[in-house]
NUTI-818122 format. One record per atom (N, C-alpha, C): x, y, z; residue in three letters; atom name; chain; residue number from 1. Coordinates in steps of 0.1 Angstrom, whole numbers, plus 5000, padded with zeros to 4 digits. Atoms other than C-alpha are relative to their C-alpha. Layout:
NUTI-818122
    px    py    pz    r   a  c    k
     X     Y     Z  Ala  CA  A  NUM
...
END
This chain:
NUTI-818122
    px    py    pz    r   a  c    k
  4986  4998  5004  Unk   N  A    1
  5636  7024  1475  Unk  CA  A    1
  5005  4987  4994  Unk   C  A    1
  4995  5013  5005  Unk   N  A    2
  5644  6987  1471  Unk  CA  A    2
  4994  4997  4986  Unk   C  A    2
  5006  5003  5012  Unk   N  A    3
  5619  6983  1443  Unk  CA  A    3
  5006  5009  4988  Unk   C  A    3
  4995  4991  5010  Unk   N  A    4
  5633  7013  1424  Unk  CA  A    4
  5015  4996  4997  Unk   C  A    4
  4986  5005  5002  Unk   N  A    5
  5670  7001  1429  Unk  CA  A    5
  5000  4988  4991  Unk   C  A    5
  5001  5012  5008  Unk   N  A    6
  5660  6967  1416  Unk  CA  A    6
  4996  5002  4986  Unk   C  A    6
  5004  4997  5014  Unk   N  A    7
  5643  6982  1386  Unk  CA  A    7
  5011  5006  4992  Unk   C  A    7
  4989  4993  5007  Unk   N  A    8
  5672  7004  1377  Unk  CA  A    8
  5012  4991  4998  Unk   C  A    8
  4989  5009  5001  Unk   N  A    9
  5697  6976  1382  Unk  CA  A    9
  4996  4986  4994  Unk   C  A    9
  5006  5012  5005  Unk   N  A   10
  5676  6949  1365  Unk  CA  A   10
  5010  4992  4991  Unk   C  A   10
  4991  5006  5010  Unk   N  A   11
  5702  6942  1338  Unk  CA  A   11
  5015  5000  5005  Unk   C  A   11
  4986  5000  4994  Unk   N  A   12
  5733  6945  1361  Unk  CA  A   12
  5003  4986  5006  Unk   C  A   12
  4996  5012  4993  Unk   N  A   13
  5752  6915  1374  Unk  CA  A   13
  5008  5005  5013  Unk   C  A   13
  4994  4996  4987  Unk   N  A   14
  5761  6920  1411  Unk  CA  A   14
  4998  4989  5010  Unk   C  A   14
  5000  5010  4989  Unk   N  A   15
  5768  6898  1441  Unk  CA  A   15
  4996  5005  5013  Unk   C  A   15
  5001  4994  4987  Unk   N  A   16
  5766  6922  1470  Unk  CA  A   16
  4994  5014  4998  Unk   C  A   16
  5006  4987  5000  Unk   N  A   17
  5749  6955  1479  Unk  CA  A   17
  5006  5008  5011  Unk   C  A   17
  4996  4990  4989  Unk   N  A   18
  5763  6985  1498  Unk  CA  A   18
  4990  5011  5000  Unk   C  A   18
  5010  4990  4998  Unk   N  A   19
  5739  7010  1512  Unk  CA  A   19
  5005  5011  5009  Unk   C  A   19
  4996  4989  4992  Unk   N  A   20
  5748  7045  1524  Unk  CA  A   20
  4987  5006  5005  Unk   C  A   20
  5012  4995  4994  Unk   N  A   21
  5720  7055  1548  Unk  CA  A   21
  5001  5013  5006  Unk   C  A   21
  4999  4987  4994  Unk   N  A   22
  5713  7091  1558  Unk  CA  A   22
  4995  5001  5014  Unk   C  A   22
  5004  5000  4986  Unk   N  A   23
  5711  7085  1595  Unk  CA  A   23
  5009  4990  5008  Unk   C  A   23
  4992  5008  4991  Unk   N  A   24
  5723  7065  1624  Unk  CA  A   24
  4999  4985  4997  Unk   C  A   24
  4999  5014  5003  Unk   N  A   25
  5735  7029  1617  Unk  CA  A   25
  5007  4994  5012  Unk   C  A   25
  4993  5007  4989  Unk   N  A   26
  5744  7005  1645  Unk  CA  A   26
  5001  4985  4996  Unk   C  A   26
  4998  5014  5003  Unk   N  A   27
  5758  6970  1639  Unk  CA  A   27
  4995  4996  4986  Unk   C  A   27
  5004  5003  5014  Unk   N  A   28
  5750  6972  1602  Unk  CA  A   28
  4985  5001  4998  Unk   C  A   28
  5015  4999  5001  Unk   N  A   29
  5713  6980  1609  Unk  CA  A   29
  4996  5015  5002  Unk   C  A   29
  5005  4987  4998  Unk   N  A   30
  5693  7012  1607  Unk  CA  A   30
  4995  5001  5015  Unk   C  A   30
  5004  4999  4986  Unk   N  A   31
  5689  7025  1643  Unk  CA  A   31
  4989  5010  5002  Unk   C  A   31
  5010  4990  4999  Unk   N  A   32
  5666  7055  1637  Unk  CA  A   32
  4995  5003  4986  Unk   C  A   32
  5006  4995  5013  Unk   N  A   33
  5642  7065  1608  Unk  CA  A   33
  5006  5014  4998  Unk   C  A   33
  4994  4986  5003  Unk   N  A   34
  5657  7096  1591  Unk  CA  A   34
  4989  5010  5001  Unk   C  A   34
  5010  4989  4998  Unk   N  A   35
  5640  7130  1597  Unk  CA  A   35
  4994  5004  4986  Unk   C  A   35
  5004  4995  5013  Unk   N  A   36
  5638  7137  1559  Unk  CA  A   36
  4995  4990  4991  Unk   C  A   36
  5005  5010  5008  Unk   N  A   37
  5626  7104  1546  Unk  CA  A   37
  4988  4993  5008  Unk   C  A   37
  5011  5007  4994  Unk   N  A   38
  5595  7083  1553  Unk  CA  A   38
  5004  4989  5010  Unk   C  A   38
  4997  5010  4990  Unk   N  A   39
  5593  7057  1581  Unk  CA  A   39
  5001  4986  4993  Unk   C  A   39
  4999  5013  5005  Unk   N  A   40
  5599  7020  1577  Unk  CA  A   40
  5014  4994  4998  Unk   C  A   40
  4986  5004  5002  Unk   N  A   41
  5637  7018  1577  Unk  CA  A   41
  5005  4991  5011  Unk   C  A   41
  4995  5008  4988  Unk   N  A   42
  5643  7005  1612  Unk  CA  A   42
  4994  4986  4999  Unk   C  A   42
  5004  5014  5000  Unk   N  A   43
  5641  6967  1612  Unk  CA  A   43
  4998  4994  4986  Unk   C  A   43
  5002  5005  5013  Unk   N  A   44
  5638  6964  1574  Unk  CA  A   44
  5012  4991  4996  Unk   C  A   44
  4990  5010  5003  Unk   N  A   45
  5656  6933  1561  Unk  CA  A   45
  5004  5002  4985  Unk   C  A   45
  4995  4997  5014  Unk   N  A   46
  5676  6946  1531  Unk  CA  A   46
  5006  4987  4994  Unk   C  A   46
  4995  5012  5006  Unk   N  A   47
  5693  6912  1526  Unk  CA  A   47
  4989  4992  4994  Unk   C  A   47
  5011  5007  5006  Unk   N  A   48
  5660  6895  1521  Unk  CA  A   48
  4994  5007  4988  Unk   C  A   48
  5006  4992  5011  Unk   N  A   49
  5647  6923  1499  Unk  CA  A   49
  5009  4999  4987  Unk   C  A   49
  4991  5000  5012  Unk   N  A   50
  5678  6923  1476  Unk  CA  A   50
  5004  4986  4996  Unk   C  A   50
  4996  5014  5002  Unk   N  A   51
  5684  6885  1479  Unk  CA  A   51
  5015  4999  4998  Unk   C  A   51
  4985  5000  5001  Unk   N  A   52
  5721  6893  1483  Unk  CA  A   52
  5005  5005  5013  Unk   C  A   52
  4994  4994  4988  Unk   N  A   53
  5745  6901  1511  Unk  CA  A   53
  5000  5015  4999  Unk   C  A   53
  5001  4985  4999  Unk   N  A   54
  5741  6938  1522  Unk  CA  A   54
  5009  5005  5011  Unk   C  A   54
  4993  4992  4989  Unk   N  A   55
  5764  6961  1541  Unk  CA  A   55
  4994  5014  5000  Unk   C  A   55
  5006  4987  4999  Unk   N  A   56
  5748  6992  1554  Unk  CA  A   56
  5009  5009  5009  Unk   C  A   56
  4992  4991  4992  Unk   N  A   57
  5767  7022  1567  Unk  CA  A   57
  4994  5014  4998  Unk   C  A   57
  5004  4986  5001  Unk   N  A   58
  5760  7059  1573  Unk  CA  A   58
  5005  5006  4986  Unk   C  A   58
  4996  4995  5014  Unk   N  A   59
  5761  7078  1539  Unk  CA  A   59
  5012  5009  5001  Unk   C  A   59
  4988  4992  4999  Unk   N  A   60
  5787  7103  1551  Unk  CA  A   60
  5012  4991  5002  Unk   C  A   60
  4989  5009  4998  Unk   N  A   61
  5808  7075  1564  Unk  CA  A   61
  5004  4992  4987  Unk   C  A   61
  4996  5007  5013  Unk   N  A   62
  5806  7057  1530  Unk  CA  A   62
  5008  5010  4991  Unk   C  A   62
  4993  4990  5008  Unk   N  A   63
  5817  7089  1512  Unk  CA  A   63
  5014  5002  5006  Unk   C  A   63
  4987  4998  4993  Unk   N  A   64
  5845  7094  1538  Unk  CA  A   64
  5009  4988  4997  Unk   C  A   64
  4992  5012  5003  Unk   N  A   65
  5857  7058  1533  Unk  CA  A   65
  5005  5000  4986  Unk   C  A   65
  4995  4999  5013  Unk   N  A   66
  5859  7064  1496  Unk  CA  A   66
  5010  5011  4997  Unk   C  A   66
  4991  4989  5001  Unk   N  A   67
  5879  7096  1502  Unk  CA  A   67
  5013  4998  5007  Unk   C  A   67
  4990  5002  4990  Unk   N  A   68
  5903  7081  1527  Unk  CA  A   68
  5014  4996  4993  Unk   C  A   68
  4986  5003  5005  Unk   N  A   69
  5941  7081  1520  Unk  CA  A   69
  5009  4995  5011  Unk   C  A   69
  4992  5005  4989  Unk   N  A   70
  5954  7072  1555  Unk  CA  A   70
  5000  5010  5011  Unk   C  A   70
  4999  4991  4988  Unk   N  A   71
  5960  7087  1590  Unk  CA  A   71
  4987  5003  5006  Unk   C  A   71
  5012  4996  4994  Unk   N  A   72
  5933  7106  1608  Unk  CA  A   72
  4993  5010  4991  Unk   C  A   72
  5008  4991  5010  Unk   N  A   73
  5907  7121  1584  Unk  CA  A   73
  4987  5003  5006  Unk   C  A   73
  5013  4995  4997  Unk   N  A   74
  5877  7142  1592  Unk  CA  A   74
  4993  5002  4987  Unk   C  A   74
  5008  4998  5011  Unk   N  A   75
  5849  7142  1567  Unk  CA  A   75
  4988  5008  5004  Unk   C  A   75
  5012  4992  4997  Unk   N  A   76
  5822  7169  1567  Unk  CA  A   76
  4992  5000  4987  Unk   C  A   76
  5009  5000  5012  Unk   N  A   77
  5793  7164  1542  Unk  CA  A   77
  4989  5010  5001  Unk   C  A   77
  5010  4989  5000  Unk   N  A   78
  5772  7194  1533  Unk  CA  A   78
  4989  4996  4990  Unk   C  A   78
  5011  5005  5009  Unk   N  A   79
  5738  7182  1520  Unk  CA  A   79
  4987  5006  5006  Unk   C  A   79
  5013  4996  4993  Unk   N  A   80
  5702  7183  1533  Unk  CA  A   80
  5003  5004  5014  Unk   C  A   80
  4995  4998  4986  Unk   N  A   81
  5718  7181  1567  Unk  CA  A   81
  5015  5001  5000  Unk   C  A   81
  4985  5000  4999  Unk   N  A   82
  5754  7178  1578  Unk  CA  A   82
  5004  4986  5004  Unk   C  A   82
  4995  5013  4997  Unk   N  A   83
  5770  7144  1576  Unk  CA  A   83
  5014  5001  5005  Unk   C  A   83
  4986  5000  4995  Unk   N  A   84
  5803  7136  1594  Unk  CA  A   84
  5005  4987  5003  Unk   C  A   84
  4994  5013  4997  Unk   N  A   85
  5827  7108  1599  Unk  CA  A   85
  5015  5003  5003  Unk   C  A   85
  4985  5000  4997  Unk   N  A   86
  5862  7103  1613  Unk  CA  A   86
  5005  4987  4996  Unk   C  A   86
  4994  5013  5002  Unk   N  A   87
  5885  7077  1600  Unk  CA  A   87
  5014  5001  5007  Unk   C  A   87
  4987  5000  4993  Unk   N  A   88
  5914  7068  1623  Unk  CA  A   88
  5007  4987  4997  Unk   C  A   88
  4992  5012  5004  Unk   N  A   89
  5940  7045  1609  Unk  CA  A   89
  4992  4989  4993  Unk   C  A   89
  5009  5010  5008  Unk   N  A   90
  5914  7028  1586  Unk  CA  A   90
  4987  4996  5007  Unk   C  A   90
  5013  5004  4993  Unk   N  A   91
  5886  7025  1612  Unk  CA  A   91
  4991  5012  4998  Unk   C  A   91
  5010  4990  5003  Unk   N  A   92
  5855  7044  1602  Unk  CA  A   92
  4991  5002  5012  Unk   C  A   92
  5008  4997  4988  Unk   N  A   93
  5837  7062  1630  Unk  CA  A   93
  4989  5011  4995  Unk   C  A   93
  5010  4990  5004  Unk   N  A   94
  5804  7078  1618  Unk  CA  A   94
  4996  5009  5012  Unk   C  A   94
  5004  4990  4989  Unk   N  A   95
  5794  7109  1638  Unk  CA  A   95
  4988  5008  4996  Unk   C  A   95
  5012  4991  5002  Unk   N  A   96
  5764  7132  1641  Unk  CA  A   96
  5004  5014  5005  Unk   C  A   96
  4995  4987  4996  Unk   N  A   97
  5784  7164  1645  Unk  CA  A   97
  4990  5012  4996  Unk   C  A   97
  5009  4990  5004  Unk   N  A   98
  5756  7183  1627  Unk  CA  A   98
  4990  5004  5012  Unk   C  A   98
  5010  4997  4989  Unk   N  A   99
  5735  7181  1660  Unk  CA  A   99
  5007  5007  5011  Unk   C  A   99
  4994  4993  4989  Unk   N  A  100
  5761  7199  1681  Unk  CA  A  100
  4995  5015  5000  Unk   C  A  100
  5005  4986  4998  Unk   N  A  101
  5750  7233  1695  Unk  CA  A  101
  5010  5010  4993  Unk   C  A  101
  4992  4990  5007  Unk   N  A  102
  5762  7263  1675  Unk  CA  A  102
  4991  5013  5000  Unk   C  A  102
  5008  4987  4999  Unk   N  A  103
  5751  7299  1683  Unk  CA  A  103
  4987  4997  5007  Unk   C  A  103
  5013  5003  4994  Unk   N  A  104
  5714  7297  1690  Unk  CA  A  104
  4993  4987  4994  Unk   C  A  104
  5006  5012  5006  Unk   N  A  105
  5708  7265  1670  Unk  CA  A  105
  5011  4988  5000  Unk   C  A  105
  4990  5011  5001  Unk   N  A  106
  5730  7236  1657  Unk  CA  A  106
  5008  5002  4987  Unk   C  A  106
  4992  4999  5012  Unk   N  A  107
  5757  7232  1631  Unk  CA  A  107
  4991  4997  4987  Unk   C  A  107
  5009  5003  5011  Unk   N  A  108
  5731  7216  1608  Unk  CA  A  108
  4991  5011  4996  Unk   C  A  108
  5009  4989  5003  Unk   N  A  109
  5708  7245  1611  Unk  CA  A  109
  5007  5011  4992  Unk   C  A  109
  4993  4989  5007  Unk   N  A  110
  5735  7269  1598  Unk  CA  A  110
  5006  4995  4987  Unk   C  A  110
  4993  5004  5012  Unk   N  A  111
  5753  7248  1572  Unk  CA  A  111
  4994  4989  4992  Unk   C  A  111
  5008  5009  5008  Unk   N  A  112
  5727  7223  1561  Unk  CA  A  112
  4992  5008  4989  Unk   C  A  112
  5008  4994  5011  Unk   N  A  113
  5702  7230  1533  Unk  CA  A  113
  4991  5012  5006  Unk   C  A  113
  5008  4989  4993  Unk   N  A  114
  5680  7251  1558  Unk  CA  A  114
  5008  5012  5001  Unk   C  A  114
  4991  4989  4998  Unk   N  A  115
  5710  7273  1566  Unk  CA  A  115
  5003  5007  4987  Unk   C  A  115
  4997  4995  5013  Unk   N  A  116
  5718  7277  1529  Unk  CA  A  116
  4989  5009  4995  Unk   C  A  116
  5012  4993  5004  Unk   N  A  117
  5683  7289  1522  Unk  CA  A  117
  4998  5013  5009  Unk   C  A  117
  5003  4990  4991  Unk   N  A  118
  5680  7310  1553  Unk  CA  A  118
  5011  5011  5000  Unk   C  A  118
  4989  4990  4999  Unk   N  A  119
  5714  7327  1553  Unk  CA  A  119
  5004  5006  4986  Unk   C  A  119
  4995  4996  5013  Unk   N  A  120
  5721  7330  1516  Unk  CA  A  120
  5015  4994  4998  Unk   C  A  120
  4987  5006  5003  Unk   N  A  121
  5753  7317  1499  Unk  CA  A  121
  5012  5006  5008  Unk   C  A  121
  4988  4993  4994  Unk   N  A  122
  5778  7343  1512  Unk  CA  A  122
  5001  4997  5015  Unk   C  A  122
  5000  5002  4986  Unk   N  A  123
  5768  7341  1549  Unk  CA  A  123
  5001  4985  5003  Unk   C  A  123
  4999  5014  4999  Unk   N  A  124
  5764  7303  1546  Unk  CA  A  124
  5015  4995  5000  Unk   C  A  124
  4986  5003  5001  Unk   N  A  125
  5800  7300  1534  Unk  CA  A  125
  5008  5004  5012  Unk   C  A  125
  4992  4995  4989  Unk   N  A  126
  5813  7320  1563  Unk  CA  A  126
  4997  4990  5012  Unk   C  A  126
  5003  5009  4989  Unk   N  A  127
  5795  7296  1588  Unk  CA  A  127
  5007  4986  4997  Unk   C  A  127
  4993  5012  5003  Unk   N  A  128
  5809  7266  1569  Unk  CA  A  128
  5015  5001  5004  Unk   C  A  128
  4985  4998  4997  Unk   N  A  129
  5845  7280  1573  Unk  CA  A  129
  5001  5000  5015  Unk   C  A  129
  4999  4999  4985  Unk   N  A  130
  5839  7288  1610  Unk  CA  A  130
  4998  4986  5006  Unk   C  A  130
  5003  5014  4994  Unk   N  A  131
  5824  7253  1618  Unk  CA  A  131
  5011  4991  4997  Unk   C  A  131
  4989  5009  5004  Unk   N  A  132
  5851  7234  1599  Unk  CA  A  132
  5013  5004  5008  Unk   C  A  132
  4989  4995  4992  Unk   N  A  133
  5878  7255  1617  Unk  CA  A  133
  4999  4995  5014  Unk   C  A  133
  5003  5005  4986  Unk   N  A  134
  5862  7246  1651  Unk  CA  A  134
  5002  4985  5001  Unk   C  A  134
  4999  5014  5000  Unk   N  A  135
  5861  7209  1642  Unk  CA  A  135
  5015  4996  4999  Unk   C  A  135
  4985  5003  5002  Unk   N  A  136
  5898  7209  1630  Unk  CA  A  136
  5007  5003  5014  Unk   C  A  136
  4994  4996  4987  Unk   N  A  137
  5907  7227  1663  Unk  CA  A  137
  4998  4989  5011  Unk   C  A  137
  5003  5010  4989  Unk   N  A  138
  5890  7200  1684  Unk  CA  A  138
  5006  4986  4997  Unk   C  A  138
  4996  5014  5004  Unk   N  A  139
  5901  7169  1664  Unk  CA  A  139
  5014  4999  4995  Unk   C  A  139
  4986  4999  5006  Unk   N  A  140
  5935  7179  1648  Unk  CA  A  140
  5002  4988  4990  Unk   C  A  140
  4998  5011  5010  Unk   N  A  141
  5931  7156  1618  Unk  CA  A  141
  5012  5003  4991  Unk   C  A  141
  4990  4999  5010  Unk   N  A  142
  5958  7149  1592  Unk  CA  A  142
  4994  5005  4987  Unk   C  A  142
  5007  4997  5013  Unk   N  A  143
  5933  7154  1564  Unk  CA  A  143
  4986  5003  5003  Unk   C  A  143
  5014  4996  4998  Unk   N  A  144
  5900  7171  1561  Unk  CA  A  144
  4993  5001  4986  Unk   C  A  144
  5007  5001  5013  Unk   N  A  145
  5875  7164  1533  Unk  CA  A  145
  4986  5006  5002  Unk   C  A  145
  5014  4994  5000  Unk   N  A  146
  5844  7186  1527  Unk  CA  A  146
  4993  4995  4987  Unk   C  A  146
  5007  5006  5011  Unk   N  A  147
  5820  7168  1505  Unk  CA  A  147
  4985  5002  5001  Unk   C  A  147
  5014  4999  4999  Unk   N  A  148
  5783  7163  1500  Unk  CA  A  148
  4994  5008  4988  Unk   C  A  148
  5007  4994  5011  Unk   N  A  149
  5758  7177  1475  Unk  CA  A  149
  5002  5015  4999  Unk   C  A  149
  4999  4985  5001  Unk   N  A  150
  5763  7214  1485  Unk  CA  A  150
  5014  5004  5002  Unk   C  A  150
  4986  4996  4999  Unk   N  A  151
  5801  7214  1488  Unk  CA  A  151
  5004  5008  4988  Unk   C  A  151
  4997  4993  5012  Unk   N  A  152
  5802  7227  1453  Unk  CA  A  152
  4997  5015  5001  Unk   C  A  152
  5005  4986  4997  Unk   N  A  153
  5785  7259  1466  Unk  CA  A  153
  5011  5008  5007  Unk   C  A  153
  4989  4993  4993  Unk   N  A  154
  5817  7267  1485  Unk  CA  A  154
  5009  5007  4989  Unk   C  A  154
  4991  4994  5010  Unk   N  A  155
  5835  7275  1452  Unk  CA  A  155
  5014  4993  5001  Unk   C  A  155
  4987  5006  4997  Unk   N  A  156
  5868  7264  1467  Unk  CA  A  156
  5001  4997  5014  Unk   C  A  156
  4998  5002  4986  Unk   N  A  157
  5880  7250  1499  Unk  CA  A  157
  5013  5006  5005  Unk   C  A  157
  4988  4993  4995  Unk   N  A  158
  5907  7264  1521  Unk  CA  A  158
  5012  4990  4999  Unk   C  A  158
  4988  5008  5002  Unk   N  A  159
  5943  7252  1521  Unk  CA  A  159
  5001  4988  5010  Unk   C  A  159
  5000  5011  4990  Unk   N  A  160
  5935  7230  1552  Unk  CA  A  160
  4990  4989  4997  Unk   C  A  160
  5010  5010  5004  Unk   N  A  161
  5908  7210  1534  Unk  CA  A  161
  5001  4997  4985  Unk   C  A  161
  5001  5003  5014  Unk   N  A  162
  5902  7192  1502  Unk  CA  A  162
  4985  4997  4997  Unk   C  A  162
  5014  5002  5004  Unk   N  A  163
  5870  7189  1482  Unk  CA  A  163
  4997  4985  4997  Unk   C  A  163
  5004  5014  5003  Unk   N  A  164
  5852  7156  1482  Unk  CA  A  164
  4991  4999  4988  Unk   C  A  164
  5010  5002  5011  Unk   N  A  165
  5829  7141  1456  Unk  CA  A  165
  4990  4989  5004  Unk   C  A  165
  5010  5010  4997  Unk   N  A  166
  5797  7122  1459  Unk  CA  A  166
  5004  4987  4994  Unk   C  A  166
  4995  5012  5007  Unk   N  A  167
  5813  7097  1435  Unk  CA  A  167
  5008  4991  5010  Unk   C  A  167
  4992  5008  4990  Unk   N  A  168
  5836  7087  1464  Unk  CA  A  168
  4991  4991  5008  Unk   C  A  168
  5008  5009  4993  Unk   N  A  169
  5806  7071  1480  Unk  CA  A  169
  5000  4986  4993  Unk   C  A  169
  5000  5013  5007  Unk   N  A  170
  5807  7044  1453  Unk  CA  A  170
  5013  4993  5003  Unk   C  A  170
  4987  5006  4996  Unk   N  A  171
  5844  7038  1461  Unk  CA  A  171
  4999  4995  5014  Unk   C  A  171
  5002  5005  4986  Unk   N  A  172
  5835  7036  1498  Unk  CA  A  172
  4992  4988  5001  Unk   C  A  172
  5009  5012  5001  Unk   N  A  173
  5807  7011  1490  Unk  CA  A  173
  5008  4988  4996  Unk   C  A  173
  4992  5011  5005  Unk   N  A  174
  5832  6989  1472  Unk  CA  A  174
  5011  4996  5011  Unk   C  A  174
  4990  5003  4990  Unk   N  A  175
  5858  6992  1500  Unk  CA  A  175
  4994  4993  5012  Unk   C  A  175
  5006  5007  4989  Unk   N  A  176
  5833  6979  1525  Unk  CA  A  176
  5001  4985  4999  Unk   C  A  176
  4999  5014  5003  Unk   N  A  177
  5837  6945  1509  Unk  CA  A  177
  5014  4995  4998  Unk   C  A  177
  4986  5004  5002  Unk   N  A  178
  5875  6945  1508  Unk  CA  A  178
  5006  4994  5013  Unk   C  A  178
  4994  5006  4988  Unk   N  A  179
  5880  6925  1540  Unk  CA  A  179
  5014  4996  4999  Unk   C  A  179
  4986  5004  5000  Unk   N  A  180
  5916  6920  1548  Unk  CA  A  180
  5009  5007  4990  Unk   C  A  180
  4992  4993  5009  Unk   N  A  181
  5928  6941  1519  Unk  CA  A  181
  5004  5014  5005  Unk   C  A  181
  4997  4987  4994  Unk   N  A  182
  5927  6973  1539  Unk  CA  A  182
  5001  4999  5015  Unk   C  A  182
  4999  4999  4985  Unk   N  A  183
  5938  6981  1574  Unk  CA  A  183
  4987  5005  5006  Unk   C  A  183
  5011  4994  4993  Unk   N  A  184
  5910  6986  1597  Unk  CA  A  184
  4986  4995  4995  Unk   C  A  184
  5014  5004  5005  Unk   N  A  185
  5872  6982  1593  Unk  CA  A  185
  4990  5012  5003  Unk   C  A  185
  5011  4990  4997  Unk   N  A  186
  5840  7002  1593  Unk  CA  A  186
  4993  4996  5013  Unk   C  A  186
  5007  5004  4987  Unk   N  A  187
  5823  7004  1627  Unk  CA  A  187
  4985  5002  4998  Unk   C  A  187
  5014  4998  5004  Unk   N  A  188
  5789  7011  1610  Unk  CA  A  188
  4998  5015  4997  Unk   C  A  188
END
């Protein structure tokens, strides 16, 4: 991954690197290798590899940070799996809500890529609506953003949610470096 990023950015001028990682991040470091990528992420020294300061955060948390406008915001990312994050008064709290039990499986089984393929678009959409309603009922956020690569398959979001964009991850990556300019901080 590092070699490919360095190749693609060879003619760019940059001083820092932000990485949105599809898994658990603790203290700015990868805590577990992801299920859908190869091993070797835990303990990898990104700062040495890029020869620049690096901030690493969960990928859903990065997109959430880029989508944030204030208050208590819930982010649900629909992609290969289900990413999730909560931002409370500027503090980013990555979560693994996709692993919660739902019916006979987990949220991720129903509304991640496997669920989309297994259920078909219409039934998948119904489960997305049900799961998001459950999360709203438990958390009572001021704002709900549904993003990720498969969010576009919803067609539209309900009046209680707004559609996110993967481009917001770039905004979130830049916000990671705005120390002191924004209230709060990312917890990883």
